[in-house]
Structures are given as structure tokens and as C-alpha cells.
C-alpha positions as CSV (number, residue, x, y, z in Angstrom):
1,M,-19.9,-26.2,-32.6
2,S,-18.8,-28.4,-35.4
3,D,-15.0,-27.9,-36.8
4,S,-16.0,-25.7,-39.3
5,D,-17.6,-23.6,-36.8
6,D,-14.5,-23.6,-34.4
7,A,-12.1,-23.0,-36.7
8,Y,-14.6,-19.6,-38.5
9,M,-14.1,-18.8,-34.7
10,K,-10.4,-19.1,-33.6
11,E,-10.1,-17.5,-37.5
12,Q,-12.5,-13.6,-35.9
13,A,-10.7,-14.3,-33.0
14,E,-6.9,-13.9,-34.5
15,Q,-8.4,-11.2,-36.7
16,L,-10.0,-9.3,-33.7
17,A,-6.5,-10.0,-32.2
18,L,-4.9,-8.3,-34.8
19,H,-7.0,-5.2,-35.1
20,L,-6.5,-4.9,-31.8
21,R,-2.6,-5.3,-32.0
22,L,-2.5,-7.9,-29.7
23,T,0.1,-9.8,-31.3
24,D,3.2,-9.3,-29.5
25,G,2.8,-12.1,-27.8
26,K,3.1,-10.5,-23.8
27,S,0.2,-7.6,-24.2
28,G,-3.3,-10.0,-24.4
29,Y,-4.3,-12.1,-26.7
30,V,-8.0,-12.6,-27.9
31,E,-9.9,-16.3,-27.0
32,A,-13.2,-17.3,-29.0
33,S,-15.9,-19.3,-26.9
34,P,-19.6,-20.1,-28.8
35,D,-21.1,-17.8,-27.4
36,A,-18.4,-14.4,-27.1
37,F,-14.8,-13.4,-27.6
38,H,-12.5,-13.0,-24.2
39,V,-10.0,-9.9,-24.9
40,Y,-7.6,-10.6,-22.0
41,V,-4.9,-7.5,-21.7
42,R,-2.5,-6.9,-19.1
43,R,-3.2,-3.1,-18.6
44,K,-6.2,-1.1,-19.0
45,W,-7.6,-0.7,-22.2
46,A,-6.8,3.1,-23.6
47,G,-9.6,4.0,-25.7
48,K,-12.9,3.0,-26.7
49,Q,-13.2,-0.8,-26.0
50,I,-15.1,-2.8,-29.2
51,T,-18.5,-4.2,-27.4
52,F,-19.2,-6.4,-30.7
53,W,-16.8,-8.5,-33.4
54,D,-19.0,-10.5,-36.0
55,G,-22.3,-10.3,-34.4
56,M,-20.6,-12.0,-31.1
57,P,-20.7,-9.8,-27.9
58,V,-16.7,-8.9,-27.1
59,E,-15.7,-9.7,-23.4
60,W,-13.1,-7.7,-21.7
61,H,-10.8,-8.4,-18.6
62,E,-8.2,-6.2,-17.8
63,N,-5.2,-6.0,-16.1
64,V,-4.5,-10.1,-16.1
65,G,-1.2,-11.3,-14.5
66,T,1.5,-11.5,-17.0
67,H,1.4,-15.2,-17.6
68,K,-2.3,-15.1,-18.3
69,A,-1.7,-12.0,-20.9
70,A,0.7,-14.3,-22.8
71,N,-1.5,-17.2,-22.6
72,R,0.1,-19.8,-20.7
């Protein structure tokens, strides 16, 4: 990925985190990879999970540890 693609993917990951309300710094975060967005959350996600964002698949990782959910 080029730098502009990387910046775009990071921006989309931030937008997805805002959409999912994962902005408190401890309940979870979104990470962009070249082939998908990865959502890490501390608890089981209540409600319907998003499966695609901006044409890319979204992979969910639920019940991750506190440090992983805070991206430490």
C-alpha cells in the first residue's frame, strides 16, 4: 500500500470507530489492514455487527483483554 492508501485506510478506520462509538480509549478500537478492518472490543457486541465498511470486510474480535481493547 502506498502512503496515501495507508492514510485513507487509517481515516476510514477512525470513521468506523466513531460510527461504532469506540472512542473512549478502553472499550475497543478499529485497526486497518490491507484486506480488512479489524474491530477489537472488550465485550460481546450488542446488536447487529457491521460486516462491510467502505467496501472492505469487517472482522470482529470480541471479548479481548483490557490491554488489547485499549490498543496497548
